[in-house]
C-alpha positions in Angstrom: 18.7 8.9 5.9 16.2 6.6 7.3 17.6 3.9 9.6 15.2 1.2 8.4 14.5 1.6 4.8 12.8 -1.3 3.0 14.4 -3.2 0.4 12.2 -4.1 -2.9 13.4 -7.0 -5.1 12.5 -6.9 -8.4 13.0 -8.9 -11.8 14.0 -6.5 -14.2 11.0 -4.2 -14.1 12.1 -2.2 -10.7 12.4 1.2 -12.6 8.7 0.4 -14.2 7.6 0.2 -10.5 8.9 2.9 -9.2 7.7 5.1 -11.4 4.5 3.3 -10.8 4.4 4.1 -7.0 5.1 7.3 -7.1 2.7 8.5 -9.7 0.3 7.7 -7.7 1.5 9.2 -4.3 1.2 13.2 -4.2 4.6 13.5 -2.1 6.9 11.4 -3.5 10.1 11.7 -5.5 13.1 9.8 -7.3 15.7 10.3 -5.3 18.6 8.1 -7.0 19.3 5.4 -10.0 22.0 3.8 -10.6 22.6 2.0 -13.7 25.2 -1.3 -15.0 25.3 0.5 -18.3 24.7 3.9 -19.5 20.7 4.3 -20.8 20.8 0.8 -19.0 18.4 -0.6 -16.5 18.9 0.6 -13.2 20.5 -1.8 -11.3 19.2 -0.1 -7.8 17.4 3.3 -7.2 16.3 4.7 -3.8 12.8 7.0 -4.2 10.2 8.3 -1.6 6.4 7.7 -1.0 4.8 10.5 1.8 8.4 10.6 3.4 9.1 7.4 3.5 12.3 6.0 1.9 12.6 2.8 -0.5 15.3 0.9 -2.4 14.8 -1.0 -5.6 17.0 -3.7 -7.4 16.8 -6.2 -10.5 17.8 -8.9 -8.8 16.9 -11.2 -10.9 13.7 -14.0 -10.7 15.0 -15.7 -7.8 12.3 -14.2 -5.3 9.1 -13.2 -5.3 6.9 -10.6 -3.3 4.5 -12.6 -0.5 1.5 -10.8 1.7 4.0 -11.9 4.8 5.1 -7.8 4.2 2.8 -5.6 3.1 2.4 -1.4 3.1 -0.3 -0.3 5.1 -1.5 3.1 4.0 -3.0 5.4 6.8 -5.8 7.0 4.1 -7.6 10.3 5.9 -10.6 10.3 3.7 -13.2 8.1 1.5 -11.8 9.5 -1.4 -8.1 8.7 -1.1 -9.0 5.1 0.0 -11.1 4.6 -3.2 -8.3 6.1 -5.1 -5.5 4.5 -4.2 -7.4 1.1 -4.2 -8.2 1.6 -7.8 -4.2 2.7 -8.8 -2.5 0.5 -7.0 -4.8 -2.7 -7.7 -5.0 -1.5 -11.8 -3.2 -5.0 -13.2 -3.0 -6.6 -9.8 -5.8 -8.3 -7.8 -8.5 -6.9 -4.6 -9.0 -9.0 -1.8 -10.4 -8.7 1.5 -10.4 -6.2 4.7 -8.8 -2.8 2.4 -5.9 -5.8 1.3 -5.0 -5.6 -2.5 -1.6 -7.0 -4.6 -0.4 -4.5 -7.3 0.4 -5.7 -10.6 4.4 -6.4 -9.3 3.1 -8.6 -6.7 3.3 -6.3 -3.9 0.8 -5.9 -1.2 -0.9 -2.7 0.3 -3.2 -2.8 3.0 -5.2 0.7 2.3 -7.3 1.7 5.4 -9.0 4.6 6.5 -7.6 6.0 9.8 -11.4 6.1 11.2 -11.3 2.1 11.1 -8.5 2.2 13.8 -9.9 4.8 16.2 -13.5 2.6 16.2 -11.6 -1.1 16.0 -10.3 0.6 19.3 -12.9 2.1 21.3 -13.6 1.2 24.6 -16.9 -0.1 24.4 -16.4 -3.5 22.7 -19.9 -3.9 21.5 -19.5 -1.3 19.3 -15.8 -2.0 17.7 -17.2 -5.8 17.3 -20.0 -4.1 15.4 -17.2 -2.6 13.3 -14.9 -5.4 13.0 -18.1 -7.7 11.7 -18.7 -5.0 8.7 -15.6 -4.6 7.7 -14.8 -8.1 7.5 -17.5 -8.4 4.5 -16.0 -5.4 2.5 -13.1 -5.9 0.4 -12.9 -1.7 -0.1 -13.2 -0.6 3.2 -16.2 1.6 3.1 -16.2 4.4 5.8 -19.4 5.2 6.1 -20.7 1.3 6.5 -18.2 1.4 8.9 -19.5 4.2 10.9 -23.0 2.6 10.5 -22.2 -0.1 12.5 -20.8 1.9 15.2 -23.3 4.1 15.6 -25.7 1.5 15.5 -28.3 1.3 18.6 
């Protein structure tokens, strides 16, 4: 069991959201479901995405997600960035610098690991060029970042 687990509050659509997320991430599974009434909507559930456990609750309309909390997803390839960007933003909204909101209002950052490596380069000129390139993007593009990084 994880020591710290994100707990997500939904307004009646926790099961739909859990099924949506587990359909997108390859290494995922639904772990448990608790219903107050047999065959009724879920009350609470747990699931895993890429080894990270989550709790969901159908708690009602009192609380909404904000951008103050987001899930940062490290992506190894542009294909992974593209796929997650499109699937997670479907029905939601795309934003700047790799951020998006899914159709449930939950914020995600879809970020290639290459970005962090380039931003942390010891050469501040290179890292600044990468930062400036990233600030012009919605979905992060690795080729454009590399071009900015390698520019002479």
